[in-house]
N, C-alpha and C positions, 0 to 999 in steps of 0.2 A: 156631615159637617163636624169640625173639631169641637171637643168639649171645652167650655170656658168656665171660669169660676162661677159658682152658683149664685153669687150675690155681687152687687156693685161695691165700689170703694169710694170713700169720701175724697174729694179732690184735695182737701187740706190735711189729710192724714200725715202726721210727721214721719212715720215710718215709710210710707209710700214715697213721700217727697225726698227723703234721704236716699232711697234706692234710686230714684230717678236722677237726682243730682250726682250720685255716686257712679252712675253709668257713664258719665262723661259725654253724653250725647246732646244735652241741652246747649244751645248756642254754639254748636260745633259746625264746621264747614260741611258742605255737601260731599257725599262719598258715593262712589260707584256701587259699593256693596249694598247700599239702600236704593240708589237711583234706579237700579235694574228692575226693582219690583214695582215702582210707580210707572215705569215705561211699560212693563208687562200688563199692568192693570188697565192702562189706557188702551193698549193694543187689543187685548183679549176681551175686554168688556165693552169696547167701543164707547169709552167714557171720554168726556172732555177734560176732566181734571182728576188727578190722583195725588194723594198726600200720604206721607208717613208723618203723622201728627203726634207729638208728645205733649201731654197736658199736665201743667202744674196747677197751682192754686189760683192763678190770675190770668193765665194766657195759654195759648196753644202754640208750640214751636214746630215748624215744619222741617224735620230732618231731611226730607226729600219732597220735591213737588214737581209736577208736570202740569202745565196748562193754567196756572194761576194768572189773573190779570195784574197789571202794574197798579200800584207799587208793591203788592203783596208777594210777587215773585222774587223780589230782591230783599225786602225786610224779613220775609220768611217767618212771620208770626202775626197773630191777631189777639185781641182781648177775648175773653170768654163770651162776650156779647155777640161774637161772630162765629161761635163754635158749635158744631153738631157733634164733633168727636168727644166732647166732654161727657155726653150722655152715654157713650159706649163705656167709659170708665165708671160713671155713676151707677149704671145699670148692670154692668158686668156681662153684657151679652151683645150679639150683633145688633146693629141698628139699620132698619130698612125703612126708607122714606120714599114714597112714590111721588108725592106732590106736597112740598113743605108749605105752600100757600094755603092749602085746605086742611092742614094738620094742626089741631089746636096746640100741640106741644111746641111747634116751631114757627107758627105763622108770624110771630113778632120778632124772630131772630134776625139780626141785622145782616147776617150772611146772605140772606135772600136778596136784599137791596144792593149790598156792596160787592158781593162775590158771585152773584148769580146762581146761588145754590137752590135748585128746585127739587131735583131727585138726588138721593144720597144713599150709599151703601157703605157701612163701616164695620170692620172686624177688629176685635181686641188684639193689642200687642202686649205681651206679658214679659215680666222679668224672670230670672232664674228662680226667685223666691215665690213667684206666683202673683206678684203685684201687677195691677193693670196700669200700664204706662201711657197708653194712647191708642191710636187706631190707624189701620191702613184702610183708606177709604177711596171710593170712586164717586164722582159727582158729574151731573149733567145740568144744563140750564133749561131743561124742559121736563115735563112729567114723564115718568118711566116706570114700568113694572119690571122689577128685578126677578129673573127666573131662579128656580132652585139651583140649576146648574151654575149660574153666575155667582150665586151666593156661596156655593161649595168652592168654586174656583178662587174667589177672593179670600175665603177662609183659609185655604191651603197656602196662599201667598202670605197671608198674615202670620201663619205658623212659621214660614221660612224667615220672615222678618224678625219674629221673636227669637228664632235660633241665632240669627245674626247678633241680636242684642245680648243673648247669653254668651256667645263667643267673645263679644266685646267686654262683658263683665269678667269673664275668666281671664282675658288678657290683662285687664287692669289689676286683678287679684294677683296674677303671676308676677307682674312688674313690681307691685308693692312687696310681695314676698321676697323677690330677688333683692330688692333694695334693702329690706330689713336684714336679710342674710348677709349682705355685703357690709352693712353697718356693724353687725355683730362680729363679723370676721375682722374688720378693721379695729374694733375695740379690743378683741382678743389679742391681736398682734401688738397693739399699743400697750396693753396691760403686761403682756409677756416681756416686751422690751424694757418696760419700767422695772419689772421684777428682776430681770436678769441684770440690769445695770445696778440696781440697788444691792444685789448680792455679789456681783463680780468685784466691785470696787473695794468693799471691806475685806472680802476674801483674799483678794490680791495683796492687800496691805498685811494681812495675817501671814501669808506666805513669805513676803519680803522680810517681815520682822523676825520670824522664826529662823529664816536663813541667816540673817544678821547675827542673831544670838548664837546660832550654831557655829558660825565662822569665828566668832570671838567669844568663846564660852566664858562666862563669869564663874564665880565659885558656886557651882550648883551640885547638888547631890546626884547620885546615879538615878534615883527615882524621878527627880525633877528633870533631868536630861531626857529620860525616857518619855515623860509627859510632853516635853518640848518637841521631840521627834514625832510623837503621835499627833500633836497639834499641827505640825507642818504637813505630815502625810494626809491628814484629814482635809486640810485646806486645799491641798493640791487635788485631791479627789473631787472636792466640791467644784473647783474651777473646771476640771475636766467634764463634770456633769453639766455645768452651765454651758460649756462649749457645745456639748452634744445637743442640749436643748435648742441652741441657736441654729444648729445644722438641721435638726428635725423641723423646726418652725419654718425655716427657709424652704425646705423641700415641700412641706404641706402647703405653704402659700403659693408656690409655683404650680403645684399640681391642682390646687383649687382654682387658680386663675384659668387654667386650661379647661377644667370641667365646667366652669361657669360661662366660658365664652365660646365654646364650640357647640354648634347645633348641626346635626346631620339633617340636611334638607329633606331627603326622602322619608326618613322616619317621622319627622315633624308633620309632613303633609299626610302621610298614611294614618297617623294617630288622629289628626284633625278630621280626616274623612270618616274614620270609624266612629268618632263621637257624634258627628252630624248625620250619619247615614239613616238612623231610625226616623228622625224628624223629616228628612228629605224624602224617604220612602212614603211616609204618610201624605206628603204633599205631591206625590207623583213626580218628583224631580230627580233626574239621574245625575250622579256625580262621578266624575272620572278624575284620577290623579295622573297627570302627565309628567312624571319624573322618574327616571331610572333609579334602581336601588343604589347605584354608585354615583348618584347625582351631586356629590360634593358636600361641602360643609360651610357653615357660616361661623366666622370668628368675630367675636365682639371686641370692644375697645379695651377690655381688661387684658387681652393677650397682646403684649407689646411686640412679640416675635412670632408671627405665624410660621407654620411649617415651611421648611425650605423646599425648593422645587424638586429636590431629589427624593423627598420622602413620599411613601406610597399614598398617603392621604391626599397629597397635592396632585399626584398623577391621576387619581381616580376621578377627579372632577374639579371644577373651579372653586376657588376659595375667595369669598367676598368679605372685605373688611366692612363692618356695619355695626349698628346698634339695634337692640330689640325694638326700639321705637320706630325703626324704619319699616317694620312689617306689620301687616294686619292679617287676621286669621279668617279671611273671607274667600271661600272656595269659589271658583268659576263654575257655574252650574249650567246644564243644558237640559231642555225639556223635549 
């Protein structure tokens, strides 16, 4: 069985709650990347109910559920008075209950009356940082002895759910980093434009003034005329440098837009597969990437002019206009 944190965690721990909220999973819609594990738990463990339950300081939210009675199958949450999963977080270890009615720890839990929870098997779901976020559990409405094999199986599936949580956290971190990078780039461009404008206007005035003085020379000494010519030449050189700065900035902006918006699909998928492979191997889950190396590119909204049909990148695969938010990093696994 997989190793879990050696001690439980307080449900109202501010750091744990920040990580849970920051995952973006609370109060989110059902997703296939989590639903597949509750379906597998029901099918492989012959359970009536399976939940991916995320526990905060006053309730448990069901990111995924199979088999819950109405209305809990639609509201997808209960108060902690109906929660067994909270004890997985509190104790930091798997929870095995054969008959809750005869167990002093749970015999007064309202989940017995309202949800029909009699036998329960729950395994911890952890964040990237190691915080306990909730439980993947299997439930029956009758007493049951959970075998070691069944406990190992659910533990492996909980590990895969944790990996999905980690990928979601990484995706959010990446989006925030990209957003911050874009803001910094926009601020740089704005500052450069302001600087160039502030320099170009007075410099142009200096050039015009020196040209005027040179065309209608007053009574100036030779030394003064030399200084006037030097001032004119220096101002023209500064204007040329400002023009070059504008050209360089435009080139960098266009190149940065392409780099930010183009993702090679095959490379992205293979990188994701390499990151998740160790966890999937531990859970005895096989992962295959069905995408050729020339499987095309993804162009984001920053790229206003994707490659033309005559360019090689377009010929090698389809190019899809999209945004990063259109994608999730959830591999399709087969066992």
